[in-house]
C-alpha positions as CSV (number, residue, x, y, z in Angstrom):
1,M,122.8,98.5,20.9
2,G,125.6,96.6,22.7
3,R,126.2,92.9,22.1
4,K,124.3,90.6,24.5
5,P,126.8,88.9,26.9
6,A,127.4,85.2,26.2
7,T,125.4,82.8,28.4
8,V,127.6,80.8,30.9
9,H,126.8,77.2,31.7
10,G,128.3,74.9,34.3
11,M,128.5,74.1,37.9
12,V,130.5,75.4,40.9
13,L,131.5,73.9,44.2
14,V,131.8,76.6,46.9
15,D,133.1,76.4,50.5
16,K,130.6,78.8,52.0
17,P,132.0,81.0,54.8
18,T,130.2,81.9,57.9
19,G,128.1,85.1,58.1
20,V,126.7,84.9,54.6
21,T,123.5,83.3,53.3
22,S,123.4,80.8,50.5
23,H,121.5,83.5,48.5
24,D,124.5,85.9,49.1
25,V,126.7,83.3,47.5
26,V,124.5,83.1,44.4
27,D,124.5,87.0,44.2
28,Q,128.3,87.1,44.3
29,L,128.6,84.4,41.6
30,R,126.1,86.2,39.4
31,K,128.5,89.2,39.4
32,R,131.5,87.0,39.0
33,F,130.2,85.1,35.9
34,G,127.8,87.7,34.5
35,E,125.0,85.2,34.5
36,R,121.6,85.7,36.1
37,R,120.5,82.0,36.1
38,I,122.3,80.7,39.1
39,G,120.9,78.5,41.9
40,H,122.1,76.2,44.6
41,A,121.3,72.7,45.9
42,G,120.6,72.6,49.6
43,T,120.5,75.8,51.7
44,L,123.1,76.4,54.4
45,D,122.2,78.7,57.3
46,P,124.3,81.9,57.6
47,G,126.1,80.6,60.6
48,A,127.0,77.3,58.8
49,T,129.9,76.7,56.6
50,G,130.9,74.2,53.9
51,L,130.0,72.6,50.7
52,L,127.4,74.4,48.5
53,V,126.6,72.9,45.1
54,V,125.8,75.6,42.6
55,G,124.3,75.4,39.1
56,V,125.0,78.1,36.4
57,G,123.0,78.8,33.3
58,K,121.1,75.7,32.0
59,A,122.7,73.6,34.7
60,T,120.2,75.1,37.1
61,R,117.6,72.8,35.6
62,L,119.6,69.8,37.0
63,L,119.8,71.0,40.6
64,R,117.0,68.8,41.9
65,F,119.1,65.7,41.1
66,A,121.8,67.1,43.3
67,T,119.4,68.3,46.0
68,A,118.1,64.8,46.6
69,S,121.5,63.5,47.6
70,F,122.6,62.3,51.1
71,K,124.7,64.8,52.9
72,T,127.4,64.7,55.6
73,Y,127.8,67.3,58.3
74,E,130.3,68.0,61.1
75,V,128.8,69.7,64.1
76,E,129.3,70.5,67.8
77,I,126.4,69.7,70.2
78,V,126.2,71.7,73.4
79,L,124.3,69.9,76.1
80,G,122.4,71.6,78.9
81,I,121.4,74.8,77.1
82,E,118.4,75.3,74.8
83,T,118.1,78.3,72.5
84,D,115.1,79.7,70.6
85,T,116.9,78.9,67.3
86,L,118.3,75.6,68.4
87,D,121.8,76.8,67.6
88,S,124.3,79.2,69.1
89,S,122.9,82.3,67.2
90,G,119.7,82.3,69.3
91,Q,118.7,83.4,72.8
92,V,119.0,81.0,75.7
93,V,115.5,79.9,76.7
94,A,116.3,77.1,79.1
95,E,119.2,75.6,81.0
96,H,119.4,72.0,82.4
97,R,121.6,70.3,84.9
98,M,122.9,67.4,83.0
99,S,125.8,64.9,83.7
100,P,125.2,62.0,81.3
101,E,127.7,59.2,81.1
102,P,129.6,59.0,77.8
103,T,127.9,55.6,77.1
104,E,124.5,57.2,77.5
105,V,125.3,60.0,75.0
106,V,126.5,57.4,72.4
107,E,123.5,55.2,73.0
108,A,121.1,58.2,72.6
109,A,122.8,59.2,69.3
110,S,122.5,55.6,68.1
111,A,118.8,55.6,68.9
112,L,118.4,58.6,66.6
113,T,119.7,56.7,63.5
114,G,117.6,55.0,60.9
115,T,114.3,56.4,59.8
116,I,113.1,59.0,62.3
117,E,110.4,61.7,62.4
118,Q,111.4,65.4,62.6
119,I,109.3,68.5,63.1
120,P,110.8,71.4,61.0
121,P,112.0,74.2,63.3
122,M,110.3,77.6,63.1
123,V,113.7,79.0,62.0
124,S,113.8,76.9,58.9
125,A,113.3,77.9,55.2
126,R,110.4,75.5,54.7
127,R,107.2,77.1,53.4
128,I,103.8,76.8,55.0
129,G,100.9,78.6,53.5
130,G,103.2,80.4,51.1
131,R,105.4,81.9,53.9
132,R,108.8,80.7,55.0
133,L,108.8,79.6,58.6
134,H,111.7,81.8,59.6
135,E,109.8,84.8,58.2
136,L,106.8,83.9,60.5
137,A,109.2,83.3,63.4
138,R,110.6,86.9,63.1
139,E,107.1,88.2,63.4
140,G,106.5,86.2,66.6
141,I,104.1,83.8,64.8
142,E,104.3,80.1,65.5
143,V,102.3,77.6,63.4
144,D,101.7,73.9,63.6
145,R,104.2,71.8,61.5
146,E,103.7,68.2,60.5
147,A,106.5,65.8,61.3
148,R,108.2,64.2,58.3
149,S,110.4,61.2,57.9
150,V,114.2,61.5,57.4
151,Q,117.0,59.0,57.3
152,I,120.0,59.2,59.5
153,R,122.6,56.8,58.2
154,K,125.3,57.8,60.6
155,F,125.3,59.8,63.9
156,D,128.8,59.3,65.2
157,I,129.5,61.3,68.3
158,R,132.6,61.7,70.5
159,P,133.5,63.7,73.6
160,T,135.7,66.8,73.8
161,D,137.6,68.2,76.8
162,D,134.3,69.7,78.0
163,P,131.9,67.0,79.1
164,M,129.0,69.2,77.9
165,I,130.3,69.6,74.3
166,W,130.3,66.7,71.9
167,R,131.5,66.6,68.3
168,A,129.4,64.7,65.8
169,V,129.5,63.5,62.2
170,V,126.0,63.0,60.7
171,D,125.3,61.4,57.4
172,C,121.6,62.0,56.5
173,S,119.0,62.3,53.8
174,A,118.0,65.6,52.1
175,G,115.7,67.7,54.3
176,T,117.2,66.7,57.6
177,Y,117.5,69.5,60.2
178,I,120.7,69.0,62.1
179,R,119.7,71.6,64.7
180,T,116.6,69.5,65.4
181,L,118.7,66.4,65.7
182,G,120.9,68.1,68.3
183,A,117.8,69.3,70.2
184,D,116.4,65.8,70.1
185,L,119.6,64.4,71.5
186,G,119.3,66.8,74.5
187,I,115.7,65.7,75.1
188,A,116.7,62.0,74.9
189,L,119.2,62.7,77.6
190,E,116.5,64.2,79.8
191,G,117.6,67.8,79.3
192,G,118.2,70.0,76.3
193,A,120.9,71.0,73.8
194,H,121.7,73.3,70.9
195,I,124.3,73.0,68.0
196,R,127.2,75.2,66.9
197,N,129.9,75.2,64.2
198,L,127.8,73.3,61.7
199,R,129.8,72.4,58.5
200,R,128.7,70.4,55.5
201,T,131.5,68.3,54.2
202,K,129.8,66.1,51.6
203,S,126.8,66.2,49.3
204,G,126.2,63.1,47.2
205,G,129.5,62.4,45.5
206,F,130.9,66.0,46.0
207,G,133.3,66.6,48.8
208,I,134.6,69.7,50.7
209,Q,138.1,69.0,49.3
210,E,136.9,70.0,45.8
211,C,135.5,73.4,46.9
212,D,136.8,76.8,46.1
213,K,136.4,80.2,47.8
214,I,133.6,82.3,46.2
215,S,136.1,84.7,44.7
216,E,138.1,81.8,43.2
217,A,135.2,79.6,42.1
218,T,136.1,77.4,39.1
219,L,133.3,76.8,36.5
220,R,133.0,73.1,35.8
221,P,131.2,71.3,32.9
222,V,127.5,70.9,33.2
223,L,127.9,67.1,33.2
224,E,129.8,67.4,36.5
225,L,126.5,68.3,38.2
226,V,125.1,64.8,37.5
227,R,128.3,62.8,37.6
228,D,126.8,60.5,40.2
229,L,124.1,59.3,37.8
230,D,124.5,56.3,35.5
231,R,125.6,57.5,32.1
232,V,124.3,56.4,28.7
233,V,126.1,57.5,25.6
234,L,123.6,58.0,22.8
235,T,123.8,56.7,19.2
236,D,123.1,59.2,16.4
237,Q,119.6,57.8,16.1
238,E,118.9,58.0,19.8
239,M,120.2,61.6,19.8
240,S,117.5,62.7,17.5
241,L,114.9,60.9,19.6
242,V,116.1,62.4,22.9
243,R,116.7,65.9,21.6
244,N,113.0,66.0,20.5
245,G,111.7,65.0,23.9
246,G,111.4,61.2,23.2
247,R,112.0,58.6,25.9
248,L,114.9,56.3,25.8
249,V,113.5,52.9,26.6
250,N,115.9,50.0,26.0
251,E,118.1,47.6,28.0
252,R,120.2,50.6,29.2
253,T,117.3,52.1,31.1
254,E,116.1,49.0,32.8
255,G,117.5,49.9,36.2
256,V,116.2,52.4,38.8
257,G,117.7,55.5,37.2
258,P,118.1,58.4,36.8
259,W,120.4,58.4,33.7
260,A,122.6,61.1,32.3
261,L,122.3,60.9,28.5
262,T,125.3,62.3,26.6
263,D,126.7,62.4,23.1
264,S,130.0,60.8,22.2
265,S,131.9,64.0,23.3
266,S,130.5,63.8,26.8
267,N,128.1,66.7,26.3
268,L,125.0,66.3,28.5
269,I,121.8,66.1,26.3
270,A,119.2,65.1,28.8
271,V,118.3,63.3,32.1
272,H,115.7,60.5,32.1
273,E,114.3,59.0,35.3
274,K,111.8,56.4,36.4
275,V,108.4,57.4,37.9
276,D,106.0,54.6,38.9
277,G,108.2,52.1,37.1
278,Q,108.1,54.0,33.8
279,V,111.0,55.8,32.1
280,V,110.1,59.5,31.8
281,V,111.9,62.5,30.4
282,G,113.3,64.5,33.4
283,V,115.2,67.3,31.6
284,V,116.2,68.0,28.1
285,L,118.9,70.7,27.8
286,P,118.8,73.2,25.0
287,E,121.5,73.0,22.4
C-alpha cells in the first residue's frame, strides 16, 4: 500500500475571480494542496469577486470565528431597472422612470444604515426546510422568508458619469445581502434598482491586498485565521488543562472574548469564548 499523504493545515486568502463559485475555489484548492478538508468563510456569488477566507485541514474548525466578522464591499447600483435576481445576471422584470437628485440618493443611503431588517432574496444560499433558496427559485418555487436584523455601519455612495449608476462602499455585518440593500435603495427612491460588479475588499482584519490568485495561493499558519482574536500564551500547567478540554478561567479571560490560546511558540492550541457570561471551550485543535 502507498504511503498516506501528509495532512496540510493552514489558511489561504484568495481573490476570487468572476464566473466561479466559492465551492469551485475550494475544489481547486483541494487539488492544489492535496487536502480534502477545506472550507471558506462567507460565500461569494459567482458574479462577485474579491476576498475569500479559506481554512485548510484542522483550520476549517475555526472558520465560524472568521465568518462572524464585519465585511466591506464595493458595488455599483443601477437605478431604474429591477431584475429577478436583484443583480445584473438576472432578467429585467420592471423599469422605472427615475431622476432623483444626488442629495436624495445620499440621504436614502444614509437612512439604510444602522440596524435594519432584510428579507433574504430567493436567489440566496440560505436554507429553509432543508433546501437552499436558490435551488427552490430555479424550480419556480417562492416561499415566505422571515426578515432578519443586520447592521450597516457604512453605506457611502457617490455618483458616476451616468446619473443612474452609483458606486457604493458598504461596511456591514455577516449575513447582509448587498443585492437586497441595492434593491431597497431603489424602493426608497420610489423606483427600483439592481447591483453589479460586487467586490468584497475586507473581512474582519483581512484585506484584499493580502489575497493571492487561486493558482498562487500561499498557505499561511493556522493561527493567522484567528489573528483578530485576543491572544493568551499558556503556561505549561495551563497547556495540560486546555489540551484535555478544560476551561481557562482567570484574569486573562475576564473580557468578552473569544481568545486564541497558544503555546510559547505561537502554535494555536484552542479557542475559548464566552456564552451567557461564562467561559466555554470553543475549539480544541488536535496535536
